[in-house]
RODO-2510 file (C-alpha; in nm, 4 decimals, decimal comma):
residues 437
     n   res          X          Y          Z
     1     m     1,2633     2,6586    -5,7511
     2     a     1,4496     2,5871    -5,4528
     3     t     1,3010     2,7511    -5,1324
     4     a     1,4952     3,0489    -5,0117
     5     f     1,5266     3,1715    -4,6422
     6     p     1,5373     3,5452    -4,5087
     7     r     1,8964     3,6644    -4,4426
     8     r     1,8473     3,6193    -4,0913
     9     g     1,8492     3,2935    -4,0849
    10     p     1,6604     2,9851    -3,9225
    11     r     1,5261     3,1393    -3,6561
    12     r     1,2659     3,2592    -3,8836
    13     w     1,1936     2,9346    -4,0666
    14     g     0,8075     2,8918    -4,2172
    15     c     0,6347     2,7308    -4,4933
    16     p     0,6875     3,0074    -4,7629
    17     a     0,5561     2,7963    -5,0366
    18     a     0,2104     2,7887    -4,8862
    19     p     0,1815     3,0698    -4,6482
    20     a    -0,1905     3,0551    -4,6146
    21     q    -0,1743     2,7098    -4,4833
    22     r     0,0744     2,7098    -4,2461
    23     g     0,0566     2,5412    -3,9117
    24     t     0,2524     2,6103    -3,5729
    25     l     0,5806     2,5073    -3,6076
    26     a     0,6352     2,5113    -3,2472
    27     v     1,0087     2,6180    -3,3398
    28     e     1,0728     2,7099    -2,9780
    29     a     0,9500     2,3847    -2,8180
    30     a     1,1333     2,1662    -3,0659
    31     g     1,4438     2,3495    -3,0518
    32     r     1,4708     2,2395    -2,6689
    33     l     1,4524     1,9002    -2,7686
    34     g     1,7299     1,9515    -3,0456
    35     v     1,4664     1,9223    -3,3175
    36     v     1,4869     2,2125    -3,5491
    37     g     1,3684     2,2399    -3,9074
    38     l     1,0920     2,1789    -4,1538
    39     y     0,8236     1,9772    -3,9964
    40     g     0,6282     1,9529    -4,3318
    41     c     0,3683     2,2219    -4,5194
    42     r     0,1082     2,1522    -4,7820
    43     g     0,2443     2,2304    -5,1120
    44     a     0,6247     2,2711    -4,9858
    45     r     0,9065     2,0389    -5,0995
    46     p     1,2028     1,9935    -4,8678
    47     a     1,5132     2,1629    -5,0231
    48     a     1,7897     1,9966    -4,8253
    49     r     2,0539     2,0946    -5,0982
    50     s     1,9107     2,4492    -5,1906
    51     l     1,9359     2,6523    -4,8500
    52     s     2,0996     2,9699    -4,8079
    53     w     2,3742     2,9630    -4,5582
    54     r     2,3896     3,3745    -4,5572
    55     g     2,3202     3,4995    -4,1966
    56     g     2,4482     3,4520    -3,8627
    57     l     2,5340     3,1029    -3,8706
    58     g     2,6950     3,0966    -4,2106
    59     r     3,0423     3,1420    -4,0858
    60     g     3,1078     2,8577    -3,8320
    61     r     3,1741     2,5087    -3,9331
    62     r     2,9973     2,3433    -3,6623
    63     q     2,7011     2,5486    -3,7057
    64     r     2,6715     2,4292    -4,0619
    65     l     2,7221     2,0789    -3,9698
    66     f     2,4569     2,1227    -3,7453
    67     l     2,2181     2,2555    -3,9437
    68     r     2,2901     2,0412    -4,2739
    69     l     2,2174     1,7121    -4,0419
    70     q     1,8950     1,8679    -3,8819
    71     v     1,7764     1,9312    -4,2507
    72     r     1,8746     1,5963    -4,3814
    73     v     1,6955     1,4270    -4,0906
    74     a     1,3697     1,6580    -4,1568
    75     a     1,4271     1,5713    -4,5659
    76     a     1,4335     1,1916    -4,5057
    77     s     1,1396     1,1806    -4,2877
    78     l     0,9006     1,4268    -4,4086
    79     r     0,6867     1,4408    -4,7171
    80     a     0,4442     1,7231    -4,8101
    81     t     0,1664     1,7191    -4,5547
    82     t    -0,0162     1,9605    -4,3547
    83     c     0,1799     2,1436    -4,0775
    84     r     0,1389     1,9882    -3,7461
    85     s     0,1689     2,1972    -3,4214
    86     i     0,3308     2,0691    -3,1140
    87     p     0,1479     2,1656    -2,8130
    88     r     0,2804     2,2649    -2,4990
    89     p     0,2587     2,0355    -2,1815
    90     e    -0,0314     2,1525    -1,9770
    91     g     0,0709     2,2931    -1,6061
    92     n     0,4221     2,2520    -1,4981
    93     p     0,6018     2,1115    -1,7935
    94     g     0,8865     1,9676    -1,5479
    95     a     0,6247     1,7554    -1,4000
    96     s     0,4104     1,6218    -1,6719
    97     h     0,5125     1,3635    -1,8727
    98     y     0,8322     1,2101    -2,0195
    99     l     0,8828     1,3172    -2,3981
   100     q     0,9853     1,1105    -2,6598
   101     i     1,0606     1,2017    -3,0383
   102     t     0,8995     0,9211    -3,2609
   103     p     0,8444     0,9090    -3,6086
   104     k     0,4890     0,8924    -3,7214
   105     h     0,3406     0,6784    -4,0160
   106     s     0,2394     1,0239    -4,1524
   107     g     0,6234     1,1214    -4,1498
   108     i     0,5641     1,3635    -3,8898
   109     v     0,8176     1,3726    -3,5797
   110     g     0,5974     1,4361    -3,2706
   111     l     0,6264     1,4499    -2,8867
   112     q     0,4664     1,1497    -2,6970
   113     p     0,3708     1,0982    -2,3474
   114     m     0,5212     0,7713    -2,1894
   115     g     0,4234     0,6428    -1,8239
   116     f     0,4629     0,8933    -1,5165
   117     a     0,6944     1,1293    -1,4366
   118     p     0,9601     1,1172    -1,1612
   119     n     0,7892     1,4416    -1,0633
   120     a     0,4568     1,3789    -1,0325
   121     p     0,2723     1,3923    -0,7101
   122     q     0,3367     1,1290    -0,4516
   123     h    -0,0482     1,0046    -0,4767
   124     a    -0,0475     0,9695    -0,8368
   125     v     0,2589     0,7231    -0,7932
   126     d     0,1035     0,5372    -0,5284
   127     r    -0,1518     0,4472    -0,7168
   128     r     0,0551     0,2180    -0,9556
   129     q     0,1815    -0,0087    -0,6800
   130     e     0,0256    -0,3301    -0,6203
   131     d    -0,2843    -0,3910    -0,4251
   132     i    -0,2188    -0,4732    -0,0148
   133     p    -0,4419    -0,7463     0,1409
   134     v    -0,5626    -0,6920     0,4638
   135     v    -0,7200    -0,9667     0,6505
   136     i    -0,9439    -0,8870     0,9521
   137     a    -1,1362    -1,1347     1,1330
   138     a    -1,4889    -0,9734     1,1984
   139     s    -1,7048    -1,1692     1,4848
   140     e    -2,0539    -1,0689     1,5626
   141     d    -2,0108    -0,9544     1,9158
   142     r    -1,6850    -0,7488     1,8189
   143     l    -1,7947    -0,5949     1,4830
   144     g    -1,7725    -0,2360     1,5985
   145     g    -1,3820    -0,3134     1,6331
   146     a    -1,3271    -0,4453     1,2905
   147     i    -1,5302    -0,1625     1,1421
   148     a    -1,3162     0,1217     1,3244
   149     a    -0,9974    -0,0583     1,2338
   150     i    -1,1112    -0,0544     0,8557
   151     n    -1,2050     0,3221     0,9169
   152     s    -0,8632     0,4153     1,0398
   153     i    -0,6528     0,2262     0,7924
   154     q    -0,8670     0,3493     0,4885
   155     h    -0,8157     0,7303     0,6175
   156     n    -0,4471     0,6879     0,6821
   157     t    -0,3196     0,5270     0,3745
   158     r    -0,2867     0,6566     0,0065
   159     s    -0,2069     0,2865    -0,1306
   160     s    -0,4864     0,0355    -0,2770
   161     v    -0,6129    -0,1797     0,0188
   162     i    -0,8056    -0,4555    -0,0479
   163     f    -0,9904    -0,5679     0,3209
   164     y    -1,0631    -0,9374     0,3388
   165     l    -1,3079    -0,9876     0,5990
   166     v    -1,3427    -1,3205     0,7730
   167     t    -1,6766    -1,3762     0,9399
   168     l    -1,9447    -1,6593     0,9862
   169     n    -2,2442    -1,7041     0,7932
   170     n    -2,4590    -1,5474     1,0807
   171     t    -2,2637    -1,2093     1,0447
   172     v    -2,2540    -1,1575     0,6740
   173     d    -2,5639    -0,9393     0,6345
   174     h    -2,4677    -0,7270     0,9522
   175     l    -2,1404    -0,6622     0,8389
   176     r    -2,2517    -0,5738     0,4976
   177     s    -2,5072    -0,3354     0,6014
   178     w    -2,2444    -0,1584     0,8107
   179     l    -1,9929    -0,1234     0,5361
   180     n    -2,2459     0,0013     0,2781
   181     s    -2,3104     0,3006     0,5223
   182     g    -2,1520     0,6078     0,5589
   183     s    -1,7800     0,7001     0,4782
   184     l    -1,6962     0,3202     0,4326
   185     k    -1,8858     0,2903     0,0800
   186     s    -1,5685     0,3462    -0,1119
   187     i    -1,3388     0,0874     0,0292
   188     r    -1,2757    -0,2296    -0,1737
   189     y    -1,3466    -0,5656     0,0385
   190     k    -1,4317    -0,9316     0,0093
   191     i    -1,6392    -1,0876     0,2915
   192     v    -1,4804    -1,4398     0,3281
   193     n    -1,7103    -1,7314     0,5184
   194     f    -1,4832    -1,9360     0,7529
   195     d    -1,5327    -2,2722     0,7427
   196     t    -1,5271    -2,4118     1,0944
   197     k    -1,5130    -2,7766     0,9801
   198     l    -1,1531    -2,7207     0,9367
   199     l    -1,1113    -2,7161     1,3166
   200     e    -1,2782    -3,0250     1,3778
   201     g    -1,0251    -3,2373     1,5919
   202     k    -0,7848    -2,9719     1,6303
   203     v    -0,9511    -2,7576     1,9143
   204     k    -1,0905    -2,8718     2,2210
   205     e    -1,3455    -2,6801     2,4284
   206     d    -1,1777    -2,5485     2,7605
   207     p    -1,4078    -2,3414     3,0010
   208     d    -1,0741    -2,1884     3,1475
   209     q    -0,9819    -2,0891     2,7708
   210     g    -1,2448    -1,8872     2,6020
   211     e    -1,0954    -1,8428     2,2794
   212     s    -1,1475    -2,2041     2,2032
   213     m    -1,5008    -2,1480     2,1620
   214     k    -1,4335    -1,8696     1,8867
   215     p    -1,3229    -2,0303     1,5788
   216     l    -1,2389    -1,7160     1,4156
   217     t    -0,9064    -1,6754     1,6332
   218     f    -0,7923    -1,9494     1,4197
   219     a    -0,8526    -1,7477     1,1083
   220     r    -0,5001    -1,6527     1,0869
   221     f    -0,3790    -2,0065     1,0358
   222     y    -0,5691    -2,0192     0,7040
   223     l    -0,4382    -1,7445     0,5165
   224     p    -0,3496    -1,9041     0,2005
   225     i    -0,7088    -2,0457     0,1719
   226     l    -0,8650    -1,7029     0,2714
   227     v    -0,6343    -1,5400     0,0341
   228     p    -0,5467    -1,7484    -0,2752
   229     s    -0,4249    -1,5018    -0,5026
   230     a    -0,1729    -1,3098    -0,2808
   231     k     0,1616    -1,3530    -0,2508
   232     k     0,1816    -1,1540     0,0782
   233     v    -0,0977    -1,0112     0,3219
   234     i    -0,1029    -0,8058     0,6532
   235     y    -0,3081    -1,0210     0,9133
   236     m    -0,4652    -0,7628     1,2112
   237     d    -0,7014    -0,8403     1,4848
   238     d    -1,0090    -0,6230     1,5421
   239     d    -0,9165    -0,4423     1,8494
   240     v    -0,6573    -0,1937     1,6527
   241     i    -0,6370     0,1276     1,5250
   242     v    -0,4002     0,2281     1,2190
   243     q    -0,2489     0,5951     1,2685
   244     g     0,0197     0,5421     1,0017
   245     d     0,0390     0,4581     0,5954
   246     i    -0,0245     0,0816     0,6175
   247     l     0,2111     0,0764     0,2944
   248     a     0,5356     0,0917     0,5633
   249     l     0,4007    -0,2235     0,7568
   250     y     0,3328    -0,4013     0,4142
   251     n     0,6681    -0,3379     0,3002
   252     t     0,8527    -0,4734     0,6141
   253     p     1,1539    -0,6799     0,4769
   254     l     1,1297    -1,0523     0,5529
   255     k     1,4543    -1,2429     0,5509
   256     p     1,5033    -1,5553     0,3190
   257     g     1,3213    -1,8198     0,4080
   258     h     1,0844    -1,6455     0,6365
   259     a     0,7375    -1,6585     0,6075
   260     a     0,6119    -1,4047     0,8288
   261     a     0,7361    -1,1244     1,0467
   262     f     0,5938    -1,0663     1,4208
   263     s     0,6658    -0,7788     1,6745
   264     e     0,8980    -0,9287     1,9420
   265     d     0,7536    -0,8898     2,2886
   266     c     1,1247    -0,8712     2,4648
   267     d     1,2172    -0,5789     2,2172
   268     s     0,8974    -0,3986     2,1329
   269     a     0,8299    -0,0428     2,2338
   270     s     0,5325    -0,1724     2,4461
   271     t     0,7280    -0,3747     2,6688
   272     k     0,9965    -0,1260     2,7100
   273     v     0,7696     0,1708     2,7923
   274     v     0,5426    -0,0551     3,0027
   275     i     0,6925    -0,3298     3,2093
   276     r     1,0365    -0,3977     3,2855
   277     g     1,1481    -0,7527     3,4251
   278     a     0,8311    -0,9091     3,3348
   279     g     0,9772    -1,2668     3,3792
   280     n     0,8236    -1,5350     3,1742
   281     q     0,5145    -1,3619     3,0839
   282     y     0,6978    -1,2564     2,7789
   283     n     0,9000    -1,5881     2,7380
   284     y     0,8161    -1,9386     2,5676
   285     i     0,7611    -2,0851     2,9022
   286     g     0,4498    -1,8559     2,9635
   287     y     0,2860    -2,0500     2,6606
   288     l     0,4169    -2,4146     2,6533
   289     d     0,4386    -2,6815     2,9331
   290     y     0,8069    -2,7604     2,9713
   291     k     0,7271    -3,0600     3,1777
   292     k     0,6057    -3,2170     2,8630
   293     e     0,8631    -3,4340     2,7064
   294     r     0,7376    -3,3732     2,3327
   295     i     0,7978    -3,0040     2,4118
   296     r     1,1206    -3,0838     2,5747
   297     k     1,2067    -3,2624     2,2592
   298     l     1,1964    -2,9414     2,0682
   299     s     1,5132    -2,7982     2,2276
   300     m     1,3432    -2,4459     2,2253
   301     k     1,4935    -2,2346     2,4986
   302     a     1,2388    -2,1838     2,7840
   303     s     1,3525    -1,8205     2,8190
   304     t     1,3067    -1,7361     2,4120
   305     c     1,1226    -1,4077     2,3717
   306     s     0,7642    -1,4891     2,2544
   307     f     0,5784    -1,2704     2,0084
   308     n     0,2342    -1,1070     1,9457
   309     p     0,0481    -1,2695     1,6818
   310     g    -0,2294    -1,0089     1,6641
   311     v    -0,0549    -0,8256     1,4008
   312     f     0,2130    -0,9661     1,0825
   313     v     0,2920    -0,9682     0,7767
   314     a     0,3025    -1,2815     0,5751
   315     n     0,4781    -1,4180     0,2879
   316     l     0,2440    -1,6302     0,1469
   317     t     0,4565    -1,8064    -0,1075
   318     e     0,7033    -1,9348     0,1802
   319     w     0,4010    -2,0019     0,3577
   320     k     0,2846    -2,2412     0,1147
   321     q     0,6429    -2,3920     0,0228
   322     q     0,6946    -2,4658     0,4084
   323     n     0,3302    -2,6061     0,4548
   324     i     0,2881    -2,3547     0,7453
   325     t    -0,0900    -2,4342     0,7820
   326     n    -0,0106    -2,8158     0,8185
   327     q     0,2440    -2,7377     1,0614
   328     l     0,0048    -2,5500     1,2876
   329     e    -0,2874    -2,8194     1,2280
   330     k    -0,0346    -3,0558     1,3649
   331     w     0,0462    -2,8785     1,6653
   332     m    -0,3126    -2,8000     1,7407
   333     k    -0,3884    -3,1732     1,7130
   334     l    -0,1104    -3,2906     1,9348
   335     n    -0,2438    -3,0401     2,2064
   336     v    -0,5720    -3,1948     2,1935
   337     e    -0,3956    -3,5142     2,2769
   338     e    -0,1391    -3,4323     2,5158
   339     g    -0,2263    -3,0816     2,6447
   340     l     0,1025    -2,8993     2,5813
   341     y     0,0120    -2,5545     2,6386
   342     s     0,0955    -2,3561     2,9478
   343     r    -0,2194    -2,3119     3,1847
   344     t    -0,0827    -2,0390     3,4086
   345     l     0,0456    -1,7556     3,1709
   346     a    -0,0844    -1,8110     2,8358
   347     g    -0,3444    -1,5692     2,7283
   348     s    -0,3938    -1,7097     2,3611
   349     i    -0,4426    -2,0613     2,2217
   350     t    -0,3499    -1,9402     1,8870
   351     t    -0,0058    -1,7993     2,0363
   352     p     0,1414    -2,1584     2,1019
   353     p     0,1416    -2,3399     1,7942
   354     l     0,2847    -2,0323     1,5879
   355     l     0,5628    -1,9904     1,8638
   356     i     0,6659    -2,3544     1,7777
   357     v     0,6168    -2,3479     1,4009
   358     f     0,7976    -1,9735     1,3877
   359     y     1,0882    -2,0738     1,6556
   360     q     1,4004    -1,8501     1,5395
   361     q     1,2182    -1,8568     1,1877
   362     h     1,0709    -1,5160     1,1538
   363     s     1,1588    -1,1519     1,0729
   364     t     1,0324    -0,8597     1,3112
   365     i     0,8447    -0,5559     1,2371
   366     d     0,8783    -0,2057     1,3643
   367     p     0,8086    -0,2073     1,7266
   368     l     0,5906     0,1386     1,6459
   369     w     0,3303    -0,0863     1,4105
   370     n     0,2301    -0,3048     1,7087
   371     v     0,2024    -0,0903     2,0120
   372     r    -0,0129    -0,3088     2,2703
   373     h    -0,1462    -0,3760     2,6132
   374     l    -0,3630    -0,0530     2,5593
   375     g    -0,6382    -0,3649     2,7070
   376     s    -0,4805    -0,4237     3,0077
   377     s    -0,4056    -0,2010     3,3312
   378     a    -0,0408    -0,1742     3,1821
   379     g    -0,1845     0,0831     2,8795
   380     k    -0,2548     0,3302     3,1573
   381     r     0,1391     0,4047     3,1694
   382     y     0,1630     0,5007     2,8056
   383     s     0,2186     0,8764     2,8020
   384     p    -0,0127     1,0709     2,5263
   385     q     0,2675     1,1606     2,3111
   386     f     0,3905     0,7944     2,2689
   387     v     0,0349     0,6898     2,1754
   388     k     0,0098     0,9558     1,9346
   389     a     0,3587     0,8627     1,7738
   390     a     0,2375     0,4831     1,7746
   391     k     0,1709     0,3488     1,4007
   392     l    -0,0536     0,0701     1,5356
   393     l    -0,2543     0,0987     1,8672
   394     h    -0,3154    -0,2748     1,9679
   395     w    -0,5990    -0,3276     2,2756
   396     n    -0,5022    -0,6644     2,3415
   397     g    -0,5818    -0,7811     2,6753
   398     h    -0,9301    -0,8221     2,8656
   399     f    -1,0490    -0,4442     2,8153
   400     k    -1,1545    -0,3677     2,4740
   401     p    -1,1907     0,0086     2,3706
   402     w    -1,5855    -0,0532     2,2810
   403     g    -1,6012    -0,1547     2,6668
   404     r    -1,5638     0,0730     2,9807
   405     t    -1,2293     0,0520     3,1252
   406     a    -0,9838     0,0471     2,8437
   407     s    -0,7110     0,2964     2,8009
   408     y    -0,7343     0,5672     2,5468
   409     t    -1,0609     0,4868     2,4582
   410     d    -1,1069     0,8109     2,2900
   411     v    -0,8365     0,7733     2,0446
   412     w    -1,0279     0,4386     1,9244
   413     e    -1,3648     0,6332     1,9021
   414     k    -1,2549     0,8837     1,6423
   415     w    -1,2388     0,5785     1,3994
   416     y    -1,5652     0,4350     1,5225
   417     i    -1,8922     0,4397     1,3028
   418     p    -2,2003     0,3743     1,4744
   419     d    -2,3924     0,0546     1,3653
   420     p    -2,6638     0,1622     1,1309
   421     t    -2,8836    -0,1531     1,2413
   422     g    -2,8567    -0,0623     1,6041
   423     k    -2,7296    -0,3936     1,7370
   424     f    -2,3599    -0,2773     1,8451
   425     s    -2,3358    -0,0172     2,0886
   426     l    -2,0621     0,1153     2,2818
   427     i    -2,0537     0,0777     2,6546
   428     r    -1,9359     0,3771     2,8575
   429     r    -1,9450     0,5405     3,1606
   430     h    -2,1298     0,8572     3,2073
   431     m    -1,8632     1,0478     3,3762
   432     e    -1,5874     0,9109     3,1744
   433     i    -1,3457     1,1626     3,0699
   434     s    -1,0981     1,2165     2,7764
   435     n    -0,7352     1,0717     2,8344
   436     i    -0,5872     1,2983     2,5922
   437     k    -0,6476     1,6775     2,6370
***
């Protein structure tokens, strides 16, 4: 016997052959997706050819064709089974899931969630992005700086960050105990021991160059060794505070063939705000000895703007292909043999090799992602508004924010976490007042 439907048409379809076992047909929800009709009922047989076309839709040809199509689809895909309900998405339907109509093995057409929604909350989308490797050198005497930098990054980004903390054997236990206390317990990190044997024959101890005694300053030269699985990394010194989402820095576009992006000294926000007409302090001649024939043969203009290597983004794929580490080591060795660096204005012996290797072969980062000179007297010339707008503050220079005379130490101290072992402590003047009201 064919199943008949009430006069009022398909709006009141149900399971008349087995009324006691009806399930929820969710006609309303299915109708929005263009799926109208029988979803299968125990004991009921589809009657695609015996429907009564009386009612409101019986006159229009388009309506009849549409209904026939729907019924044929249902008849072809359904067999006598239990009625199944289609649950409505919880919460806001517009921001829950993509919906897809798929045939089941049981013959029931259902709604399946797929992926994430385009209208999902931003933090849910960000979690699907790749991990951001951040490399920080953590020396024992500056460990508080590395901790503050980590804390600021962790609290100002919604992305997944993995910290690669490069240190020496005698600092590992101290660093780990600090990281396992307080608010840093949730961070993801790897402690990497730096092998000082890498520097044998490449660095000469020079009493006038204090950095030659600090092997961790050269860790940035060996990024592919320190982070072997990464294709792209961020390197930063330990005397920084990050005030923006580090994802923006990580997404810095690098031109084809460029292995790194630095902040230009001549064009940076730091230089424009603080110092104008600084002369060769921010040029290549400030770091390299142009009296040496080997330097002159490079045909690099002495007036070329230098860059700051304390914060940079590296494309490790290009770095490996171009053997950047080998090139840097070559110039380190040549300096030991011939003394190629300037002895007047060069403030960092790690900078000259980078200037040579990356001459006119590097991209640039947003100036606000390396606002510098807070560790010198020049930093006092920044306005509080400019400091607040900076994405990354850098206390490069002689005065560190855990010391007495650096600028805006209160901004840095907001992110500092006291050492649970008591080995590291801040040096402060009792009468010191806040720089920002």
